[in-house]
C-alpha positions, 0 to 999 in steps of 0.5 A: 477488520483490517481494511477499517482499521487500514481507512482509520489509521492511515492519516497517521502513518498507519499506526504501527504500534496498534498492528500487533495487539490488534491483530497478532500481526507483525507489520509486515504481515498486515501490510502484505496481507492489506495489500492482497486484500485490497486487490481482492476487493472490488468494491473499495473506491479508487482514492482510498485504495490508491492511498492505502496501496501507497502505504503499503509500498511505503511500509514495505520498503517497495521502490516507488514505480515511475513511468517515464518515456523512453528516450533512447539515444539511439532513437532516429539514427 
């Protein structure tokens, strides 16, 4: 039910105002559980998993991970 709700409401920024009445959870707990569910469900397609994980990351206030090439100023000395 968590996953179905998240897929339905993700295009509308998650539907936070509906989470407590629907699941009895505050949004923070909902997004933590959703992240765990996404990691545990191998049958979720990659695009949906990526979109929902991104939503969870944003809602939980985690910093976005950006991978950059290492550019050390001392490189090649």
